[in-house]
C-alpha positions as CSV (number, residue, x, y, z in Angstrom):
1,X,96.9,100.0,-99.3
2,X,98.0,100.4,-102.8
3,X,100.8,103.0,-103.6
4,X,102.4,104.3,-106.7
5,X,104.0,107.5,-107.9
6,X,102.0,109.8,-110.1
7,X,103.6,111.3,-113.2
8,X,103.6,115.0,-112.6
9,X,103.5,114.6,-108.8
10,X,106.8,112.9,-108.7
11,X,108.9,110.8,-111.0
12,X,109.6,107.0,-110.8
13,X,111.4,104.7,-113.2
14,X,109.4,101.8,-111.9
15,X,105.8,103.2,-112.3
16,X,104.4,105.5,-114.9
17,X,100.9,106.8,-114.4
18,X,98.5,106.5,-117.3
19,X,97.1,109.5,-119.2
20,X,93.9,110.1,-121.1
21,X,93.3,112.6,-124.0
22,X,90.2,114.7,-123.3
23,X,90.1,116.7,-126.5
24,X,91.4,119.7,-124.6
25,X,94.6,118.4,-123.2
26,X,95.8,115.4,-121.4
27,X,94.7,114.3,-117.9
28,X,96.8,112.0,-115.6
29,X,94.8,109.2,-114.2
30,X,94.6,108.6,-110.4
31,X,94.7,105.1,-109.2
32,X,91.6,103.0,-109.5
33,X,89.2,103.6,-106.6
34,X,89.6,107.4,-106.6
35,X,86.6,109.7,-107.6
36,X,86.4,112.7,-109.9
37,X,84.1,114.9,-107.8
38,X,86.6,116.3,-105.4
39,X,84.8,118.3,-102.7
40,X,87.2,117.8,-99.7
41,X,91.0,118.7,-99.5
42,X,93.4,119.0,-96.7
43,X,97.1,119.4,-96.5
44,X,99.1,119.0,-93.3
45,X,102.4,120.3,-92.0
46,X,104.4,117.4,-93.7
47,X,103.1,118.4,-97.1
48,X,100.8,115.4,-97.4
49,X,97.7,116.1,-99.3
50,X,94.4,114.3,-98.6
51,X,91.4,114.3,-100.9
52,X,87.8,113.0,-100.8
53,X,85.2,111.7,-101.5
54,X,87.1,108.4,-101.4
55,X,90.1,109.2,-99.3
56,X,93.3,109.6,-101.4
57,X,96.7,110.5,-99.8
58,X,99.5,112.1,-101.8
59,X,102.7,112.2,-99.8
60,X,105.4,115.0,-100.1
61,X,107.4,112.6,-102.3
62,X,104.4,112.1,-104.7
63,X,103.6,108.6,-103.3
64,X,99.9,108.0,-103.7
65,X,97.7,105.7,-101.6
66,X,94.0,105.1,-101.3
67,X,93.1,104.3,-97.7
68,X,89.5,105.1,-98.5
69,X,89.0,101.6,-99.8
70,X,89.8,100.1,-96.3
71,X,87.2,98.6,-94.0
72,X,87.3,101.7,-91.7
73,X,85.7,103.7,-94.5
74,X,83.0,101.3,-95.2
75,X,80.4,101.3,-92.3
76,X,77.2,99.3,-92.6
77,X,75.1,102.2,-94.1
78,X,72.2,102.1,-96.5
79,X,74.3,104.2,-99.0
80,X,78.0,104.2,-99.3
81,X,79.7,106.7,-97.0
82,X,82.1,109.3,-98.3
83,X,84.6,111.8,-96.9
84,X,82.9,115.0,-95.7
85,X,85.8,116.3,-93.6
86,X,89.5,115.7,-93.1
87,X,92.0,117.1,-90.5
88,X,95.5,116.0,-89.8
89,X,98.0,117.2,-87.1
90,X,100.9,115.6,-85.2
91,X,100.4,112.1,-86.6
92,X,96.7,112.0,-86.0
93,X,94.3,112.0,-89.0
94,X,90.6,112.4,-88.4
95,X,88.1,111.7,-91.2
96,X,84.4,112.5,-91.0
97,X,82.1,110.1,-92.9
98,X,78.6,110.8,-94.1
99,X,76.2,110.4,-97.1
100,X,73.2,112.1,-98.7
101,X,70.3,109.9,-97.8
102,X,68.2,109.8,-101.0
103,X,66.0,107.0,-99.5
104,X,64.7,109.6,-97.0
105,X,64.2,112.4,-99.5
106,X,65.2,112.1,-103.2
107,X,64.9,115.8,-103.9
108,X,66.6,117.2,-100.8
109,X,68.4,114.2,-99.2
110,X,69.5,114.9,-95.6
111,X,73.3,114.7,-94.9
112,X,73.5,111.7,-92.6
113,X,76.3,110.9,-90.3
114,X,78.2,107.6,-90.9
115,X,80.9,107.9,-88.3
116,X,84.6,108.6,-88.4
117,X,87.9,106.9,-89.5
118,X,90.8,107.9,-87.2
119,X,94.5,107.3,-87.7
120,X,97.1,107.8,-85.0
121,X,100.1,106.7,-87.2
122,X,100.1,109.4,-89.8
123,X,97.6,107.8,-92.0
124,X,99.2,104.4,-92.3
125,X,96.2,102.7,-90.8
126,X,92.7,103.7,-89.7
127,X,90.1,102.7,-87.1
128,X,86.4,103.1,-87.5
129,X,84.5,105.1,-84.9
130,X,80.7,105.5,-84.6
131,X,78.8,108.8,-85.2
132,X,78.8,111.4,-82.4
133,X,75.2,110.9,-81.3
134,X,73.5,110.9,-77.9
135,X,71.6,108.2,-76.0
136,X,67.9,109.0,-75.4
137,X,68.7,109.2,-71.7
138,X,71.2,112.1,-72.3
139,X,68.6,114.8,-71.2
140,X,71.1,117.0,-69.3
141,X,74.5,118.5,-70.1
142,X,77.0,120.0,-67.8
143,X,78.6,123.4,-68.5
144,X,80.8,124.9,-65.8
145,X,78.8,125.2,-62.6
146,X,75.5,124.6,-64.4
147,X,73.5,121.4,-65.3
148,X,71.4,122.3,-68.3
149,X,68.3,120.6,-69.6
150,X,69.1,119.1,-73.0
151,X,67.3,117.5,-75.9
152,X,69.5,114.6,-77.1
153,X,70.3,114.2,-80.8
154,X,69.8,110.5,-81.5
155,X,69.2,110.6,-85.3
156,X,72.1,110.3,-87.8
157,X,70.1,112.3,-90.4
158,X,71.2,115.9,-90.4
159,X,74.1,115.1,-88.0
160,X,76.9,114.8,-90.5
161,X,80.5,115.9,-89.4
162,X,81.0,118.8,-91.8
163,X,84.3,119.9,-90.3
164,X,87.0,118.7,-87.9
165,X,89.7,120.4,-86.0
166,X,92.6,119.1,-83.8
167,X,94.4,120.8,-80.9
168,X,98.2,121.4,-81.2
169,X,99.1,118.2,-79.4
170,X,96.4,116.3,-81.3
171,X,94.9,114.9,-78.2
172,X,91.5,116.5,-78.8
173,X,89.2,116.3,-81.8
174,X,86.4,118.8,-82.4
175,X,83.7,117.9,-84.8
176,X,81.1,120.4,-86.2
177,X,78.2,118.0,-86.7
178,X,75.4,120.2,-88.0
179,X,72.2,119.4,-86.0
180,X,74.3,117.4,-83.5
181,X,76.1,120.7,-82.6
182,X,79.8,120.9,-81.7
183,X,81.3,117.7,-80.3
184,X,84.6,116.9,-78.6
185,X,86.6,113.7,-78.3
186,X,89.7,113.2,-76.1
187,X,90.2,109.5,-76.9
188,X,90.6,109.5,-80.7
189,X,86.9,109.4,-81.5
190,X,86.0,106.5,-79.3
191,X,83.6,108.7,-77.3
192,X,82.2,112.2,-77.8
193,X,80.9,114.9,-75.5
194,X,78.6,117.8,-76.3
195,X,80.2,121.3,-76.2
196,X,77.9,124.1,-75.0
197,X,78.0,127.3,-77.0
198,X,76.0,130.5,-76.3
199,X,72.3,130.2,-77.0
200,X,70.8,132.6,-79.4
201,X,69.8,135.0,-76.6
202,X,73.4,135.4,-75.4
203,X,76.6,136.7,-76.9
204,X,78.8,135.8,-74.0
205,X,78.9,132.5,-72.0
206,X,80.9,132.2,-68.8
207,X,81.2,128.7,-67.1
208,X,81.5,130.4,-63.7
209,X,78.0,131.8,-64.0
210,X,74.8,129.7,-63.4
211,X,72.4,129.2,-66.3
212,X,69.2,127.3,-66.9
213,X,68.6,127.6,-70.7
214,X,67.7,124.6,-72.9
215,X,70.5,123.0,-74.9
216,X,68.6,122.1,-78.1
217,X,70.6,121.8,-81.3
218,X,67.7,120.1,-83.2
219,X,65.5,122.5,-85.1
220,X,63.8,120.3,-87.6
221,X,60.3,120.8,-86.2
222,X,58.9,124.3,-86.4
223,X,57.0,125.6,-83.5
224,X,55.0,128.1,-85.5
225,X,55.1,130.8,-88.1
226,X,56.1,134.5,-88.0
227,X,52.9,136.6,-88.4
228,X,51.1,133.4,-89.5
229,X,53.1,133.3,-92.7
230,X,53.8,129.6,-93.7
231,X,56.9,130.8,-95.6
232,X,58.4,132.1,-92.4
233,X,58.6,129.3,-89.8
234,X,60.2,129.7,-86.5
235,X,61.9,127.0,-84.5
236,X,62.8,126.0,-81.0
237,X,64.4,128.7,-78.9
238,X,68.1,128.8,-78.5
239,X,68.9,126.7,-81.6
240,X,70.6,128.6,-84.4
241,X,74.0,128.9,-82.7
242,X,74.0,125.2,-82.0
243,X,73.9,124.2,-85.6
244,X,77.6,123.7,-86.2
245,X,79.1,124.0,-89.7
246,X,82.8,124.7,-89.1
247,X,85.6,124.6,-86.5
248,X,89.3,125.4,-86.3
249,X,91.9,125.7,-83.6
250,X,94.4,128.5,-84.0
251,X,98.0,128.7,-82.9
252,X,97.1,130.1,-79.5
253,X,94.8,127.2,-78.8
254,X,91.7,129.3,-79.3
255,X,88.8,127.3,-80.7
256,X,86.7,129.1,-83.3
257,X,83.3,127.6,-84.2
258,X,81.0,128.6,-87.1
259,X,77.3,128.0,-86.8
260,X,74.0,129.2,-88.2
261,X,74.1,131.8,-85.5
262,X,77.5,133.4,-86.0
263,X,81.2,132.9,-85.2
264,X,82.1,131.7,-81.7
265,X,85.5,132.3,-80.1
266,X,86.6,130.4,-77.0
267,X,88.3,132.1,-74.0
268,X,90.2,130.3,-71.2
269,X,89.3,131.8,-67.9
270,X,91.1,131.4,-64.6
271,X,89.6,128.8,-62.2
272,X,87.2,127.5,-64.9
273,X,87.1,123.9,-66.1
274,X,85.1,124.8,-69.2
275,X,85.7,127.2,-72.0
276,X,84.0,130.6,-72.0
277,X,82.7,131.9,-75.3
278,X,82.0,135.1,-77.1
279,X,79.7,135.2,-80.2
280,X,80.1,137.5,-83.2
281,X,77.3,138.1,-85.6
282,X,76.2,140.5,-88.3
283,X,74.7,142.8,-85.7
284,X,77.7,142.9,-83.3
285,X,80.6,145.3,-83.5
286,X,78.9,147.3,-86.2
287,X,78.5,144.1,-88.4
288,X,81.4,141.8,-87.6
289,X,80.1,139.3,-90.2
290,X,78.3,139.8,-93.5
291,X,76.1,136.8,-92.8
292,X,75.5,134.7,-89.7
293,X,76.0,131.2,-91.3
294,X,79.7,130.6,-91.0
295,X,80.0,127.8,-93.5
296,X,83.8,127.3,-93.3
297,X,86.8,128.5,-91.2
298,X,90.5,128.5,-91.8
299,X,93.5,130.1,-90.1
300,X,96.2,132.0,-92.1
301,X,99.6,131.8,-90.5
302,X,101.5,135.1,-90.3
303,X,105.3,135.3,-89.6
304,X,105.2,138.4,-87.5
305,X,101.7,138.4,-85.9
306,X,99.1,136.1,-84.5
307,X,97.3,134.0,-87.2
308,X,94.3,135.5,-88.9
309,X,91.0,133.7,-88.9
310,X,89.0,133.7,-92.2
311,X,85.3,132.9,-92.1
312,X,83.2,132.1,-95.2
313,X,79.8,133.6,-94.4
314,X,76.4,133.1,-95.9
315,X,72.8,134.2,-95.2
316,X,71.6,132.0,-92.4
317,X,67.9,132.2,-93.4
318,X,67.0,133.0,-89.8
319,X,63.7,135.1,-89.9
320,X,64.7,136.8,-86.6
321,X,67.9,138.3,-87.9
322,X,68.0,142.0,-87.0
323,X,70.1,143.0,-90.0
324,X,70.0,142.1,-93.7
325,X,72.5,139.3,-94.2
326,X,74.8,138.9,-97.1
327,X,77.3,136.4,-98.5
328,X,81.0,137.2,-98.2
329,X,84.2,136.5,-96.3
330,X,85.0,137.9,-92.8
331,X,88.6,138.2,-91.7
332,X,89.6,138.5,-88.0
333,X,92.8,140.5,-87.9
334,X,93.4,140.5,-84.1
335,X,92.0,142.6,-81.3
336,X,92.5,146.4,-80.8
337,X,94.1,148.0,-77.8
338,X,90.7,147.8,-76.0
339,X,90.4,144.1,-76.6
340,X,87.7,144.4,-79.2
341,X,87.9,142.1,-82.2
342,X,88.9,143.7,-85.5
343,X,87.0,142.3,-88.6
344,X,87.2,143.1,-92.3
345,X,84.9,141.9,-95.0
346,X,86.2,140.9,-98.5
347,X,84.5,139.3,-101.5
348,X,81.1,140.6,-100.5
349,X,78.4,138.8,-102.4
350,X,80.5,135.8,-103.2
351,X,79.2,132.3,-102.1
352,X,82.5,130.9,-101.0
353,X,83.1,127.2,-100.6
354,X,86.7,126.8,-99.3
355,X,89.8,128.8,-98.7
356,X,93.6,128.1,-98.5
357,X,96.8,130.2,-98.2
358,X,100.3,130.3,-99.6
359,X,102.1,133.3,-97.9
360,X,100.7,136.4,-99.5
361,X,98.5,134.5,-101.9
362,X,95.0,133.5,-101.0
363,X,92.7,131.1,-102.8
364,X,88.9,130.9,-102.4
365,X,86.7,128.4,-104.2
366,X,83.1,129.1,-105.4
367,X,80.6,128.1,-108.1
368,X,81.8,131.1,-110.1
369,X,85.4,129.9,-110.3
370,X,88.5,130.3,-108.2
371,X,89.2,133.6,-106.6
372,X,92.9,134.5,-106.1
373,X,94.5,137.4,-104.3
374,X,98.2,137.9,-104.7
375,X,98.5,140.7,-102.1
376,X,97.0,139.5,-98.8
377,X,93.4,140.0,-99.9
378,X,93.6,143.6,-101.0
379,X,92.8,142.8,-104.6
380,X,91.2,139.7,-106.3
381,X,91.1,138.1,-109.7
382,X,88.9,135.2,-110.7
383,X,89.9,132.1,-112.7
384,X,87.0,130.7,-114.7
385,X,89.0,128.9,-117.4
386,X,91.8,126.6,-116.3
387,X,94.6,126.5,-118.9
388,X,97.5,124.2,-119.5
389,X,101.1,125.3,-120.1
390,X,100.4,125.3,-123.8
391,X,97.5,127.7,-123.4
392,X,94.7,125.2,-124.2
393,X,91.8,125.2,-121.7
394,X,91.2,122.0,-119.7
395,X,88.1,120.0,-120.5
396,X,85.9,120.8,-117.4
397,X,82.1,120.9,-117.3
398,X,82.2,124.5,-115.9
399,X,84.0,126.9,-113.7
400,X,82.8,125.4,-110.3
401,X,85.5,124.8,-107.8
402,X,84.7,123.1,-104.5
403,X,87.8,122.6,-102.4
404,X,91.4,124.0,-102.2
405,X,94.6,123.2,-100.3
406,X,98.3,124.1,-100.6
407,X,101.5,122.2,-100.2
408,X,104.9,123.8,-100.7
409,X,104.9,125.6,-104.0
410,X,101.7,124.0,-105.2
411,X,97.9,124.7,-105.0
412,X,95.4,121.9,-105.4
413,X,91.8,122.6,-106.4
414,X,88.9,120.1,-106.2
415,X,86.3,120.3,-108.9
416,X,83.4,118.1,-110.1
417,X,85.7,116.9,-112.9
418,X,88.8,115.9,-111.0
419,X,91.8,117.4,-109.2
420,X,93.6,120.5,-110.5
421,X,97.2,121.3,-109.8
422,X,99.2,124.6,-110.3
423,X,102.8,125.3,-109.4
424,X,102.9,128.9,-110.8
425,X,100.3,130.8,-108.7
426,X,97.2,129.7,-110.5
427,X,98.5,130.7,-114.0
428,X,98.6,127.3,-115.6
429,X,97.1,123.9,-114.5
430,X,97.3,120.2,-114.9
431,X,94.4,117.8,-114.3
432,X,94.1,114.5,-112.5
433,X,91.1,112.3,-113.0
434,X,89.9,109.0,-111.7
435,X,90.9,105.8,-113.5
436,X,87.5,104.3,-114.2
437,X,88.0,100.8,-115.5
438,X,85.7,99.2,-118.0
439,X,83.3,96.4,-117.1
440,X,83.8,92.9,-118.4
441,X,81.9,91.4,-121.2
442,X,80.3,88.4,-119.5
443,X,79.8,86.4,-122.7
444,X,83.3,86.7,-124.1
445,X,85.2,87.4,-120.8
446,X,87.1,90.4,-122.3
447,X,87.5,94.0,-121.4
448,X,84.9,96.3,-123.0
449,X,86.8,98.7,-125.3
450,X,84.3,101.6,-125.0
451,X,82.3,102.5,-121.9
452,X,80.5,105.6,-120.4
453,X,80.7,106.9,-116.8
454,X,79.2,107.8,-114.5
455,X,76.3,105.6,-115.4
456,X,73.5,106.3,-114.2
457,X,74.3,109.9,-115.1
458,X,73.0,113.1,-113.5
459,X,73.8,116.1,-115.6
460,X,73.5,118.4,-112.5
461,X,76.6,116.8,-111.1
462,X,78.9,117.2,-114.1
463,X,79.5,115.7,-117.6
464,X,79.1,112.1,-118.7
465,X,82.4,110.8,-120.3
466,X,82.8,108.2,-123.0
467,X,86.1,106.4,-122.5
468,X,87.7,104.6,-125.5
469,X,91.1,103.2,-126.2
470,X,92.2,103.8,-129.8
471,X,94.7,101.4,-131.4
472,X,95.8,104.3,-133.7
473,X,94.9,107.9,-134.4
474,X,91.3,108.4,-135.6
475,X,88.4,110.7,-135.9
476,X,85.7,109.9,-133.3
477,X,81.9,110.4,-133.7
478,X,79.5,109.7,-130.9
479,X,75.8,109.7,-131.5
480,X,73.2,109.6,-128.7
481,X,69.6,108.3,-129.4
482,X,66.5,108.1,-127.3
483,X,64.7,104.7,-126.8
484,X,62.7,105.3,-130.1
485,X,66.1,105.7,-131.9
486,X,65.6,109.4,-132.5
487,X,69.0,111.1,-132.8
488,X,69.3,113.7,-130.0
489,X,73.0,114.6,-130.0
490,X,76.1,114.2,-132.1
491,X,79.6,114.7,-130.6
492,X,82.5,115.1,-133.0
493,X,86.1,114.5,-131.8
494,X,88.4,114.7,-134.8
495,X,92.0,113.8,-134.8
496,X,92.2,111.8,-131.6
497,X,95.6,110.2,-130.9
498,X,96.2,106.5,-130.2
499,X,95.7,105.4,-126.6
500,X,93.1,106.3,-123.9
501,X,90.7,109.1,-124.9
502,X,87.5,110.6,-123.4
503,X,84.7,112.6,-124.9
504,X,82.4,114.5,-122.7
505,X,78.6,115.0,-122.9
506,X,76.7,117.6,-120.9
507,X,73.3,115.8,-121.0
508,X,71.8,118.3,-123.6
509,X,70.5,117.8,-127.0
510,X,71.8,119.3,-130.2
511,X,69.3,122.1,-129.6
512,X,70.8,122.9,-126.2
513,X,67.8,121.4,-124.2
514,X,68.3,119.3,-121.1
515,X,67.2,115.8,-121.9
516,X,64.5,114.0,-119.8
517,X,65.2,111.2,-117.5
518,X,65.3,107.8,-119.0
519,X,67.4,105.3,-121.0
520,X,69.5,106.4,-124.0
521,X,71.6,104.5,-126.5
522,X,75.0,105.8,-127.7
523,X,77.1,104.6,-130.7
524,X,80.8,105.3,-131.2
525,X,82.4,105.3,-134.7
526,X,86.2,105.4,-134.7
527,X,88.8,103.9,-137.0
528,X,86.2,102.0,-139.1
529,X,84.7,100.3,-136.1
530,X,81.4,100.9,-134.3
531,X,80.7,100.3,-130.6
532,X,77.4,100.9,-128.7
533,X,76.1,101.1,-125.2
534,X,73.4,102.3,-122.9
535,X,73.1,105.4,-120.7
536,X,70.6,106.0,-117.9
537,X,69.9,109.6,-117.2
538,X,68.6,110.4,-113.7
539,X,68.3,113.9,-112.4
């Protein structure tokens, strides 16, 4: 496991992190092996930050390691696995691994489970664990006094671990595994058990009562169509609330589970070996949730009250929903004197991705930018342009923010273009990007001075970047040609300083049109020299 100290995260006289000029400010390079598209972030109680898609750990002293290159993160899958979920507590770190299976469907690849990497020594070492799937013989499941008929989930496709949660003593891991439902492990991920939630027909589930409903989290095959309309399929009964997206355990030990059928809250009953559950939806309590798909969950610690639970909600797409569902964020602020849950909706209409807290300040990521509240969620502002301390905007491909986490005095935001950091409440930012090394010239055995990445390049996932190392300050011109050598785009980068530089291309022509798939040739003119290379556009 390689370690170094990042400039800007911490200072070290022995190691100085490399920087690259982007044309709109300087980005600090993460160690080789990291990735720019940061969609997963988690910070634990020690102040350690963990980021995906290749797991990077940043300690409270700024020490950086990349355990994601270890064998535990490299299962034998058709496509390289990446981090989909991270949770750390009490020395245990659980990492959910999955991939988008483009071999099954190139247009809409199913998210496919690849297993777990689990550490019990604070992230120093990891052990690989297999996906939380059933055997074909697992046709029953026990819940309280009932033995229920069950349809086993045996396919990894659609069963990715989207979220993880640990109990306070870290002896139990919960996994929200999409079509595989909610799973629980009490042996650090070696084995997994199905957790029964209320079926779609029930809002309360009591383990002391007998039931005979079908446990069926797999809804991939429609049973028919509403009013014969092929655009409105309906699926197996009792399914939506088994499709698990998110899970969190609060300070009281209550397990909260977000599904495509609402928000589930566990209750510990006397003389019951299993958990009881209550399910909140858009139709319960006068509309507890704006939408029934609870995409993400997080607890907000409060000094003088029980933790709040924040649920990022979306339209579930369920044709049998009784109310019109909307996107937004639901906040559980405790129960009233009668024991009824008190919910409040904020950011109605926003498709939120992730959420984090820093005392009174709240951060919510989205495709529109970063939403920030400085007063406990009463008022919100949105950050679409991320500026450095000198006022210059950072060179990002757009306002999209995907993940967020906080460590003491710092907020970290994952974007398609790298990792953002702010220490002044989201006013100014610094950017950390992956250190993508050039290939080697096979004929001359030397490092290539200019290269483009990612290559192949999908413009839908962000910009392509041309990296070059200038021996002295120079004007840079990049020209992009199609295979017939027709000039389609010219990029000017005047006055670039000596050292590592990057120039971004958004995949469009000079006319603002998205270029077709295929091979392209680029030339770079800088300091009286010319370099060239090939780009493959695939979208």
